[in-house]
C-alpha positions as CSV (number, residue, x, y, z in Angstrom):
1,M,-29.9,-127.8,97.7
2,K,-27.2,-126.5,95.4
3,K,-27.9,-123.0,93.9
4,I,-26.7,-122.3,90.4
5,E,-26.8,-119.0,88.5
6,T,-26.9,-118.6,84.7
7,D,-27.8,-115.9,82.2
8,I,-30.4,-118.0,80.3
9,L,-32.1,-121.2,81.1
10,V,-33.6,-123.1,78.1
11,V,-36.1,-125.9,79.0
12,G,-36.5,-128.6,76.4
13,G,-33.7,-130.1,74.3
14,G,-35.7,-130.6,71.1
15,V,-34.9,-128.7,67.9
16,A,-36.6,-125.6,69.2
17,G,-34.5,-125.7,72.5
18,F,-31.4,-126.3,70.4
19,A,-32.1,-123.3,68.2
20,A,-32.9,-121.1,71.3
21,A,-29.6,-122.0,72.9
22,M,-27.7,-121.4,69.7
23,A,-29.3,-118.0,69.2
24,A,-28.5,-117.0,72.8
25,S,-24.9,-118.3,72.6
26,R,-24.0,-115.7,69.9
27,A,-23.9,-113.0,72.6
28,G,-21.4,-115.0,74.7
29,T,-23.9,-115.6,77.4
30,D,-23.9,-118.3,80.0
31,I,-26.6,-120.8,78.9
32,L,-28.0,-123.9,80.6
33,L,-30.1,-126.2,78.4
34,V,-32.0,-128.9,80.4
35,D,-34.0,-131.9,79.0
36,R,-35.8,-134.7,80.7
37,H,-34.6,-137.3,78.3
38,E,-31.2,-139.1,78.2
39,A,-30.1,-137.1,75.1
40,V,-31.1,-133.9,73.3
41,G,-33.2,-134.1,70.2
42,G,-36.8,-134.3,71.3
43,N,-39.3,-136.0,68.9
44,A,-37.0,-135.4,66.0
45,V,-34.5,-137.9,67.5
46,H,-36.3,-140.0,70.0
47,S,-39.5,-140.5,67.9
48,N,-37.6,-140.3,64.5
49,V,-40.0,-137.8,62.8
50,G,-37.7,-138.5,59.8
51,T,-38.3,-135.4,57.8
52,I,-38.0,-131.6,58.3
53,C,-41.3,-130.1,57.2
54,G,-41.8,-126.4,56.9
55,A,-38.3,-125.6,55.6
56,Y,-39.5,-124.9,52.0
57,H,-42.3,-123.2,50.3
58,H,-45.0,-125.0,48.4
59,H,-43.4,-126.5,45.3
60,K,-44.6,-125.7,41.8
61,E,-43.9,-128.4,39.2
62,G,-41.0,-127.5,36.9
63,Q,-39.5,-125.0,39.4
64,D,-36.6,-125.2,41.8
65,F,-37.3,-125.9,45.5
66,L,-37.6,-122.5,47.3
67,P,-36.2,-122.5,50.9
68,V,-37.8,-120.5,53.7
69,D,-35.7,-117.4,54.1
70,H,-34.7,-117.8,57.7
71,P,-30.9,-117.8,58.2
72,F,-30.7,-120.3,61.0
73,L,-33.1,-122.7,59.4
74,K,-31.2,-122.6,56.2
75,K,-27.9,-123.1,58.1
76,V,-29.2,-126.3,59.7
77,V,-30.5,-127.7,56.4
78,A,-27.2,-126.9,54.7
79,A,-25.1,-128.4,57.6
80,L,-27.0,-131.7,57.4
81,K,-26.8,-131.7,53.6
82,L,-30.5,-132.4,53.2
83,E,-32.1,-132.9,49.9
84,P,-35.7,-131.7,49.6
85,M,-38.3,-133.8,47.9
86,D,-41.9,-133.1,46.7
87,Y,-43.7,-135.5,49.0
88,H,-47.3,-134.9,48.1
89,Q,-48.9,-132.4,45.7
90,G,-46.3,-129.7,46.3
91,L,-45.6,-130.3,50.0
92,V,-41.8,-130.4,50.4
93,V,-40.0,-132.4,53.0
94,A,-36.3,-132.8,53.7
95,P,-35.5,-136.3,54.9
96,Y,-32.8,-136.8,57.5
97,R,-31.0,-139.7,59.2
98,V,-31.7,-139.6,62.9
99,E,-28.2,-140.6,63.9
100,Q,-26.8,-137.7,61.8
101,L,-29.2,-135.2,63.3
102,S,-28.5,-136.4,66.9
103,A,-24.7,-136.1,66.4
104,Y,-25.1,-132.7,64.8
105,L,-27.1,-131.3,67.7
106,Q,-24.7,-132.5,70.3
107,K,-21.6,-131.4,68.4
108,T,-23.0,-127.9,67.6
109,L,-24.1,-127.3,71.2
110,A,-20.7,-128.3,72.5
111,S,-18.9,-126.1,70.0
112,Q,-20.8,-123.1,71.4
113,Q,-20.0,-124.2,75.0
114,V,-23.7,-124.5,75.9
115,K,-24.0,-126.4,79.2
116,V,-26.4,-129.3,78.7
117,W,-28.1,-131.3,81.4
118,T,-30.0,-134.4,80.4
119,E,-32.3,-136.5,82.5
120,A,-33.2,-133.2,84.2
121,E,-36.8,-132.1,84.9
122,V,-38.2,-128.9,86.2
123,I,-40.4,-129.7,89.2
124,A,-41.1,-126.3,90.7
125,T,-41.0,-122.5,89.9
126,E,-41.0,-119.3,91.8
127,T,-42.3,-116.0,90.5
128,N,-43.0,-112.5,91.6
129,E,-45.5,-110.1,90.0
130,T,-43.6,-109.7,86.7
131,E,-40.8,-112.3,86.5
132,L,-39.8,-115.9,86.9
133,T,-37.2,-115.7,89.7
134,H,-35.9,-119.3,89.9
135,V,-36.8,-122.9,89.2
136,R,-36.1,-126.2,91.0
137,I,-34.8,-129.1,88.9
138,D,-34.4,-132.7,89.6
139,R,-31.4,-134.2,87.9
140,Q,-31.1,-137.9,88.3
141,G,-32.4,-137.7,91.9
142,E,-30.4,-134.6,92.9
143,Q,-32.2,-131.3,93.2
144,F,-30.8,-127.9,92.1
145,E,-32.2,-124.4,92.4
146,I,-31.5,-122.5,89.2
147,H,-31.5,-118.7,89.1
148,A,-31.5,-117.3,85.6
149,N,-32.0,-113.8,84.2
150,Q,-34.1,-115.0,81.3
151,Y,-36.0,-118.3,80.6
152,V,-37.0,-119.9,77.3
153,D,-39.6,-122.7,77.5
154,C,-39.3,-125.1,74.5
155,S,-40.7,-128.0,76.5
156,G,-43.6,-128.6,74.1
157,R,-46.1,-128.6,77.0
158,G,-45.5,-125.2,78.7
159,V,-43.9,-126.6,81.8
160,L,-42.7,-123.3,83.1
161,S,-46.0,-121.5,82.6
162,D,-48.0,-124.4,84.0
163,L,-45.9,-124.7,87.2
164,S,-46.1,-121.0,87.6
165,G,-49.9,-121.2,87.7
166,L,-50.4,-119.1,84.5
167,E,-53.3,-119.5,82.1
168,M,-52.7,-122.2,79.6
169,L,-54.0,-122.9,76.1
170,K,-55.5,-126.5,76.3
171,S,-58.2,-128.9,75.1
172,E,-59.8,-132.0,76.5
173,R,-58.0,-134.1,73.9
174,Y,-55.5,-133.7,71.2
175,Q,-54.3,-135.2,67.9
176,M,-53.4,-138.8,67.8
177,A,-49.8,-139.7,68.4
178,S,-47.4,-141.7,66.1
179,Q,-44.9,-144.5,66.5
180,V,-41.9,-145.4,64.3
181,F,-39.9,-148.5,64.0
182,A,-37.0,-149.4,61.7
183,V,-36.7,-152.6,59.6
184,S,-34.0,-154.2,57.3
185,G,-34.0,-157.0,54.8
186,L,-36.6,-155.5,52.5
187,T,-36.6,-156.8,48.9
188,S,-38.3,-153.7,47.3
189,S,-36.1,-150.7,46.4
190,E,-39.0,-148.4,45.3
191,A,-41.0,-146.6,47.9
192,Y,-44.1,-146.1,45.8
193,S,-44.5,-149.8,45.0
194,L,-43.8,-150.8,48.6
195,E,-46.4,-148.4,49.9
196,F,-48.9,-149.7,47.3
197,S,-48.1,-153.3,48.4
198,I,-48.8,-152.4,52.0
199,K,-52.1,-150.7,51.2
200,K,-53.1,-153.6,49.0
201,S,-52.4,-156.1,51.8
202,V,-54.4,-154.0,54.2
203,V,-57.4,-154.1,51.9
204,Q,-57.1,-157.9,51.4
205,D,-56.9,-158.7,55.1
206,K,-60.6,-158.7,55.8
207,N,-60.2,-160.4,59.2
208,A,-57.6,-158.1,60.7
209,A,-58.1,-157.6,64.4
210,Y,-56.7,-154.1,64.2
211,A,-57.7,-152.9,60.8
212,A,-57.9,-149.2,61.8
213,V,-54.3,-149.2,62.9
214,L,-53.2,-151.1,59.7
215,K,-54.7,-148.3,57.6
216,T,-52.3,-145.8,59.1
217,I,-49.1,-147.7,58.2
218,S,-46.7,-145.8,55.9
219,L,-43.0,-145.4,55.2
220,V,-41.3,-142.4,56.6
221,P,-40.6,-140.3,53.4
222,G,-37.1,-140.8,52.1
223,S,-36.2,-143.5,54.5
224,L,-36.2,-146.5,52.1
225,Q,-32.5,-147.1,51.3
226,D,-30.4,-150.3,50.8
227,G,-33.2,-152.6,52.0
228,T,-33.9,-150.6,55.2
229,A,-36.7,-148.3,56.0
230,S,-38.6,-146.6,58.8
231,V,-42.2,-147.5,59.3
232,K,-44.7,-145.1,60.9
233,F,-48.2,-145.7,62.2
234,T,-50.8,-143.9,64.3
235,L,-51.2,-145.1,67.8
236,P,-54.9,-145.8,68.7
237,H,-54.9,-144.1,72.1
238,E,-56.4,-140.8,73.2
239,I,-54.0,-138.0,74.0
240,T,-54.7,-135.6,76.8
241,D,-52.5,-133.4,79.0
242,E,-52.6,-136.1,81.7
243,V,-51.5,-138.9,79.4
244,S,-48.4,-140.9,80.6
245,Q,-45.5,-140.7,78.1
246,H,-44.1,-143.9,79.7
247,A,-47.3,-145.8,79.3
248,L,-47.7,-144.6,75.7
249,N,-44.1,-145.7,74.9
250,Q,-44.9,-149.2,76.2
251,K,-48.0,-149.4,74.0
252,G,-46.1,-148.0,71.0
253,S,-43.5,-150.8,71.4
254,E,-46.2,-153.5,71.7
255,W,-48.0,-152.2,68.6
256,S,-44.7,-152.0,66.7
257,V,-44.1,-155.8,67.3
258,R,-47.7,-156.7,66.2
259,L,-47.6,-154.6,63.1
260,F,-44.1,-155.8,62.1
261,D,-45.3,-159.4,62.4
262,W,-48.3,-158.6,60.3
263,L,-46.0,-157.0,57.6
264,V,-43.8,-160.1,57.5
265,K,-46.8,-162.3,57.1
266,C,-48.8,-160.3,54.7
267,V,-46.5,-158.1,52.5
268,P,-44.1,-160.0,50.2
269,S,-41.3,-157.4,50.4
270,F,-41.2,-157.8,54.2
271,A,-41.0,-161.7,54.2
272,A,-37.3,-161.8,55.2
273,A,-37.3,-158.5,57.1
274,K,-35.8,-157.9,60.5
275,L,-37.1,-155.6,63.2
276,E,-34.0,-153.4,63.8
277,K,-35.3,-150.8,66.2
278,I,-38.4,-149.5,67.9
279,Y,-37.9,-145.8,68.5
280,P,-38.2,-145.2,72.2
281,Q,-40.7,-142.4,72.3
282,V,-44.2,-142.1,70.9
283,G,-44.4,-138.8,69.0
284,I,-47.0,-136.7,70.7
285,R,-47.9,-134.0,68.3
286,I,-49.7,-131.4,70.4
287,Q,-50.4,-130.8,74.1
288,Q,-51.1,-127.7,76.2
289,R,-49.2,-124.5,75.4
290,S,-48.4,-121.3,77.2
291,R,-50.5,-118.2,76.6
292,G,-48.5,-115.3,75.1
293,Q,-49.2,-111.7,74.4
294,Y,-50.9,-112.8,71.2
295,V,-52.6,-116.1,70.3
296,L,-52.0,-117.2,66.7
297,T,-55.2,-118.4,65.2
298,E,-56.4,-120.7,62.4
299,E,-57.5,-117.6,60.4
300,D,-54.0,-116.1,60.7
301,V,-52.5,-119.3,59.3
302,L,-55.0,-120.0,56.5
303,S,-55.2,-116.4,55.3
304,G,-51.4,-116.1,55.2
305,R,-51.5,-113.1,57.6
306,K,-48.3,-111.0,57.9
307,F,-47.2,-109.1,61.0
308,D,-44.8,-106.1,61.5
309,S,-43.0,-107.9,64.3
310,A,-42.3,-111.1,62.6
311,N,-39.1,-112.9,61.4
312,I,-40.8,-116.4,61.2
313,K,-42.5,-117.8,58.2
314,G,-44.8,-120.8,58.3
315,T,-45.4,-122.7,55.1
316,W,-46.9,-126.1,56.3
317,P,-50.7,-126.6,56.0
318,I,-52.8,-127.3,59.1
319,E,-52.2,-131.0,59.6
320,E,-54.5,-132.9,62.0
321,W,-54.4,-136.6,62.8
322,N,-57.9,-137.2,64.1
323,Q,-59.6,-139.9,66.2
324,D,-60.4,-142.0,63.1
325,S,-56.6,-142.2,62.5
326,R,-56.8,-140.2,59.3
327,V,-54.9,-137.0,58.4
328,D,-56.7,-133.9,57.3
329,L,-54.7,-131.1,55.5
330,T,-56.1,-127.6,55.3
331,H,-53.8,-125.5,53.1
332,I,-52.8,-121.8,53.4
333,S,-54.5,-119.5,50.9
334,D,-52.8,-119.7,47.5
335,H,-50.3,-122.1,49.0
336,G,-48.5,-119.1,50.4
337,Y,-47.1,-118.5,53.9
338,F,-48.1,-116.9,57.2
339,E,-45.9,-115.1,59.8
340,I,-45.6,-115.6,63.5
341,P,-45.2,-112.4,65.5
342,V,-42.9,-112.0,68.5
343,E,-45.9,-111.5,70.7
344,C,-46.6,-115.3,70.3
345,L,-43.1,-115.9,71.8
346,R,-43.6,-113.7,74.9
347,S,-45.4,-114.8,78.1
348,Y,-48.5,-112.7,78.6
349,R,-47.5,-112.0,82.3
350,L,-43.8,-112.8,83.0
351,D,-41.4,-110.4,81.4
352,N,-38.5,-112.8,81.3
353,L,-40.2,-115.9,80.0
354,F,-40.1,-116.7,76.3
355,L,-41.8,-119.4,74.3
356,G,-40.5,-121.6,71.4
357,G,-41.3,-124.7,69.4
358,K,-44.6,-126.4,70.1
359,N,-45.1,-124.2,73.1
360,I,-45.7,-120.9,71.3
361,S,-49.0,-119.1,71.9
362,A,-51.3,-120.6,69.3
363,T,-54.7,-122.3,69.1
364,D,-54.9,-126.0,68.5
365,R,-55.6,-125.5,64.8
366,A,-52.8,-122.9,64.4
367,I,-50.2,-125.0,66.2
368,A,-51.2,-128.0,63.9
369,S,-49.3,-126.1,61.3
370,A,-46.6,-124.3,63.4
371,R,-45.5,-127.5,65.2
372,V,-43.4,-128.9,62.4
373,I,-39.6,-129.0,62.7
374,G,-38.8,-126.2,60.1
375,T,-41.1,-123.8,62.0
376,C,-39.9,-124.9,65.4
377,L,-36.3,-124.2,64.5
378,Q,-37.4,-120.6,63.6
379,T,-39.5,-120.0,66.7
380,G,-36.9,-121.5,69.0
381,F,-34.2,-119.3,67.5
382,E,-36.2,-116.1,67.7
383,A,-37.2,-116.9,71.3
384,G,-33.5,-117.3,72.2
385,T,-32.7,-114.1,70.4
386,L,-35.4,-112.2,72.4
387,A,-34.0,-113.6,75.7
388,S,-30.4,-112.6,74.9
389,Q,-31.5,-109.1,73.9
390,Q,-33.2,-108.6,77.2
391,L,-30.1,-109.3,79.3
């Protein structure tokens, strides 16, 4: 087995892993970023989330959009030239094009000489009393032993902590997952009227065999352009830590075809539409997470708690997609913001393991706010900064 040494190993190539690698690269360190998919981007690319949430504060009518004051987050939004929009009662999103985001991530990582391994999965870890010593990675059937000084886990499911036998934050089941597909040939150019037409058709279709799923169909905000749009729905399958991503992806593809056929049949603006693409990965919102030195709580989020050791601001409400396929939003007090302390980014036991993205130390309700892209960019960047500072 080939042995490789690096300063920092980042696990997970989503936006948090990207941010962690970029933060660490500022110090001129040797960084290896590994991801189990065929390209970096995580859910933001492979599931096409479509919008960056949590990059702006709650919007007040008549005022300018106020960005979250985190340098790296602002840099990403500016580089992508994103235009914020008030999506729903002051909730601000910044729509993006998935191809643009994918190209930006790859180009930016290459510009900083970050080594990227795709189709690479961590399959084992070794620890001593206080540190993670090395990991074993399977890359396209070949195994490597990676020895790093510092480790950043942005896998979204705490793979390094889990394989190391550490205590995890987990539940019996989690929020429902989502699937996105892209269409062309739409005859409506106005998102509100198209959404209304879909909802009206759902109500009128009394004999629908899958009415619960139909009720979740919506357009990805900001995606309607030149007769094309991305369509999102909630997948009616329970999410646990044992769920198979591959099996979910297959079900997501099957449901996409069914729902597209229904749209063509029942919604006039879709009559001549074509199914352009089914995004390959079902978007799992939350799974198990690593326990850190502090566990962010629902009360911290909703009360807008501030911490002395914090550079991260969360502005998104607690957003939960429940078993009845409906979304519940619980807003932060006075539509303000909360902070995430560095203790949520540090493993409770291993001194050289840091946590970013959806893998930060937080309860299910707290991560339901902190899991959005804008916050993940911040937590990933700060985790990468902590790792580089400890070299």
